[in-house]
C-alpha positions as CSV (number, residue, x, y, z in Angstrom):
1,X,0.0,0.0,0.0
2,X,1.5,3.4,-1.0
3,X,1.8,6.2,1.5
4,X,-1.1,8.2,0.1
5,X,-3.6,5.3,0.4
6,X,-2.2,4.5,3.8
7,X,-3.0,8.0,5.0
8,X,-6.5,7.9,3.6
9,X,-7.2,4.5,5.2
10,X,-5.8,5.7,8.6
11,X,-8.0,8.8,8.5
12,X,-11.1,6.8,7.6
13,X,-10.3,4.4,10.4
14,X,-9.9,7.1,13.0
15,X,-13.2,8.8,11.9
16,X,-15.0,5.4,12.2
17,X,-13.7,5.0,15.8
18,X,-14.7,8.5,16.7
19,X,-18.3,8.0,15.4
20,X,-18.6,4.7,17.3
21,X,-17.3,6.2,20.6
22,X,-19.5,9.3,20.4
23,X,-22.8,8.9,22.4
24,X,-25.8,9.3,20.2
25,X,-28.5,11.1,22.2
26,X,-32.1,9.8,22.2
27,X,-34.9,11.9,21.0
28,X,-35.1,15.3,22.5
29,X,-38.2,16.7,24.3
30,X,-38.9,18.6,21.1
31,X,-39.9,15.3,19.3
32,X,-43.3,14.7,18.0
33,X,-44.4,12.5,20.9
34,X,-47.9,13.3,22.1
35,X,-49.0,11.9,25.5
36,X,-52.7,11.7,26.7
37,X,-54.4,10.2,29.7
38,X,-58.0,9.2,30.1
39,X,-59.7,10.2,32.4
40,X,-57.7,13.3,33.1
41,X,-58.4,13.1,36.9
42,X,-58.9,10.5,39.6
43,X,-58.0,9.1,42.9
44,X,-55.0,6.9,43.9
45,X,-55.7,3.2,43.1
46,X,-58.0,4.0,40.2
47,X,-57.0,2.9,36.7
48,X,-56.4,5.3,33.8
49,X,-55.4,4.7,30.2
50,X,-52.3,6.4,28.9
51,X,-51.6,6.7,25.2
52,X,-48.6,8.0,23.2
53,X,-48.0,8.6,19.6
54,X,-44.9,9.6,17.6
55,X,-42.5,7.2,19.3
56,X,-39.1,6.8,17.6
57,X,-38.0,3.2,18.1
58,X,-34.6,3.1,16.5
59,X,-32.3,0.4,18.0
60,X,-33.6,1.0,21.5
61,X,-37.2,0.2,22.4
62,X,-37.0,0.5,26.2
63,X,-39.6,3.1,27.2
64,X,-40.9,4.0,30.7
65,X,-43.9,5.9,31.8
66,X,-43.2,8.1,34.8
67,X,-45.7,9.5,37.3
68,X,-44.6,12.5,39.5
69,X,-45.6,15.6,41.3
70,X,-42.8,17.6,39.6
71,X,-43.4,19.7,36.5
72,X,-40.6,19.5,34.0
73,X,-39.5,22.2,31.5
74,X,-39.5,20.3,28.2
75,X,-38.5,23.4,26.1
76,X,-34.9,22.4,26.4
77,X,-33.2,19.4,24.6
78,X,-32.4,16.1,26.3
79,X,-34.0,16.4,29.7
80,X,-33.0,13.2,31.6
81,X,-35.1,11.6,34.3
82,X,-32.0,10.9,36.5
83,X,-31.0,14.6,36.4
84,X,-34.5,16.0,36.9
85,X,-37.0,13.9,38.9
86,X,-36.7,13.0,42.6
87,X,-40.2,11.9,43.4
88,X,-41.7,9.5,41.0
89,X,-43.1,6.1,40.2
90,X,-42.5,4.4,36.8
91,X,-44.2,1.8,34.7
92,X,-42.4,-0.1,31.9
93,X,-44.1,0.5,28.5
94,X,-44.9,-2.9,27.1
95,X,-47.8,-2.4,24.6
96,X,-46.0,-0.7,21.7
97,X,-47.6,-1.1,18.3
98,X,-45.8,0.7,15.5
99,X,-44.9,4.2,16.7
100,X,-47.6,4.3,19.5
101,X,-48.7,2.7,22.7
102,X,-51.8,2.4,24.9
103,X,-51.4,1.1,28.4
104,X,-53.6,1.0,31.5
105,X,-52.0,1.8,34.9
106,X,-53.2,2.4,38.4
107,X,-52.6,5.8,40.0
108,X,-49.9,5.0,42.6
109,X,-50.3,5.8,46.3
110,X,-46.5,6.1,46.7
111,X,-43.6,7.6,44.9
112,X,-40.1,6.3,45.4
113,X,-39.6,8.4,48.4
114,X,-43.0,9.7,49.8
115,X,-46.7,9.1,49.6
116,X,-49.1,10.6,47.2
117,X,-51.2,12.3,49.9
118,X,-52.8,15.4,48.6
119,X,-55.0,16.8,45.7
120,X,-53.3,18.7,43.0
121,X,-51.7,18.6,39.6
122,X,-49.4,15.6,38.9
123,X,-47.8,14.6,35.6
124,X,-47.2,11.6,33.4
125,X,-44.0,11.6,31.4
126,X,-42.8,9.2,28.7
127,X,-39.1,8.5,28.6
128,X,-36.8,6.4,26.4
129,X,-33.5,4.8,27.4
130,X,-30.4,6.3,25.9
131,X,-28.2,3.2,26.1
132,X,-25.0,5.0,25.4
133,X,-25.1,6.8,28.7
134,X,-27.7,4.6,30.5
135,X,-30.2,7.4,31.2
136,X,-33.8,8.0,30.3
137,X,-34.6,11.1,28.2
138,X,-38.1,12.6,28.6
139,X,-39.9,12.8,25.3
140,X,-43.3,14.2,26.3
141,X,-45.7,14.7,29.1
142,X,-49.3,15.4,30.2
143,X,-50.8,16.7,33.4
144,X,-53.2,14.7,35.6
145,X,-55.4,15.9,38.5
146,X,-55.3,13.8,41.7
147,X,-58.5,14.1,43.8
148,X,-60.0,12.4,46.8
149,X,-57.9,14.0,49.6
150,X,-59.7,16.3,51.9
151,X,-58.5,19.7,53.0
152,X,-60.4,21.2,55.9
153,X,-59.9,24.7,57.3
154,X,-61.3,26.3,60.5
155,X,-61.7,30.0,60.6
156,X,-60.8,31.1,63.2
157,X,-58.7,28.3,64.8
158,X,-59.7,29.4,68.3
159,X,-62.5,31.2,70.1
160,X,-65.1,31.1,72.7
161,X,-68.3,29.0,72.9
162,X,-71.1,30.6,71.0
163,X,-69.0,32.6,68.5
164,X,-69.2,31.8,64.8
165,X,-66.8,29.2,63.3
166,X,-66.5,28.7,59.6
167,X,-65.6,25.2,58.4
168,X,-64.6,24.8,54.8
169,X,-63.2,21.8,52.9
170,X,-62.5,20.1,49.6
171,X,-61.6,16.8,48.2
172,X,-64.9,15.1,48.9
173,X,-67.2,13.4,46.5
174,X,-69.4,15.8,44.6
175,X,-72.9,16.0,46.2
176,X,-72.2,13.7,49.2
177,X,-73.4,14.5,52.7
178,X,-70.9,15.8,55.1
179,X,-70.8,14.9,58.8
180,X,-69.1,17.1,61.4
181,X,-67.9,16.0,64.8
182,X,-66.8,18.4,67.5
183,X,-64.8,16.8,70.3
184,X,-66.4,13.5,69.4
185,X,-70.0,14.8,69.3
186,X,-72.0,14.9,66.1
187,X,-73.0,18.5,65.6
188,X,-74.2,18.1,62.0
189,X,-77.9,18.2,62.6
190,X,-77.9,20.3,65.8
191,X,-76.0,23.3,64.4
192,X,-76.3,23.1,60.6
193,X,-79.5,24.1,58.8
194,X,-80.0,20.8,57.0
195,X,-77.2,18.3,56.6
196,X,-74.3,20.0,54.7
197,X,-73.4,18.6,51.2
198,X,-70.4,18.9,49.1
199,X,-70.9,21.0,45.9
200,X,-72.2,18.6,43.2
201,X,-70.8,20.2,40.0
202,X,-68.7,22.9,38.5
203,X,-65.2,24.1,39.4
204,X,-66.2,23.9,43.1
205,X,-67.3,20.3,43.0
206,X,-66.4,18.4,46.1
207,X,-66.1,21.4,48.3
208,X,-68.3,22.6,51.2
209,X,-68.6,25.6,53.6
210,X,-70.7,26.0,56.8
211,X,-70.8,28.5,59.5
212,X,-71.8,27.3,63.0
213,X,-71.6,28.6,66.6
214,X,-68.8,27.0,68.6
215,X,-70.5,24.4,70.8
216,X,-70.4,24.8,74.6
217,X,-67.3,22.8,75.8
218,X,-64.7,22.9,78.4
219,X,-61.6,25.0,77.6
220,X,-58.7,23.7,75.7
221,X,-58.0,22.0,72.3
222,X,-60.9,20.1,70.6
223,X,-60.7,17.9,67.6
224,X,-63.0,18.8,64.7
225,X,-63.6,15.9,62.4
226,X,-65.2,16.2,58.9
227,X,-66.3,13.0,57.2
228,X,-67.7,12.4,53.7
229,X,-70.5,10.0,54.4
230,X,-70.4,8.3,51.0
231,X,-66.6,8.3,50.3
232,X,-65.4,7.8,53.8
233,X,-62.9,10.7,53.2
234,X,-62.1,12.5,56.5
235,X,-59.9,15.2,57.9
236,X,-59.2,16.4,61.4
237,X,-58.4,19.9,62.6
238,X,-57.9,21.3,66.1
239,X,-59.9,24.1,67.5
240,X,-59.0,25.8,70.8
241,X,-61.9,26.8,73.1
242,X,-60.9,30.0,75.0
243,X,-62.2,31.0,78.4
């Protein structure tokens, strides 16, 4: 082999090794992946159907579906799960057909490091393994509303017997009856004009608000318990009866 051909061969060989050793990133978040979830809200333990289209399979077909309470900025390229999410639960994606998938999963009650214990906006994200660096890159996401956790507020949190006490709450089943216990005594019928109900429809569905006089009681801290009679959802707050 003459010197000219040897130089060309050496250059091509070096280029080949460089291409092989350079990590090839998976699809960026700006891909055409579209993720949807049906229904778009629900309680932990309930099943939902998650669908995705526009998947790029390539040589790697390992996808995961992540559920988290963290919102991820997908406007930048190559957002990796390992560098972004700290609280999550994931499901292997197994039902891939062509460039899409449809999979039914149950809303988890726990992340990897804490429970799912309050209403709010959560997120599903689809991620694909980048085998060259062993990380999952997020391809797309969609929000999901978790419901079913109550949130009761007492206004004020302390006062004397007979003064007005406003009790408000949310996270109950729309239209269900609400039971209120003050220091273990059911005051629902005695102090409320008709049994209180959670709002049945609209943006305030599942919420309630009542104003009652503080029952006669000995001084000190008293537990106010609110119970959804159909759902069994309940929440406790402490009210301090003043002299």
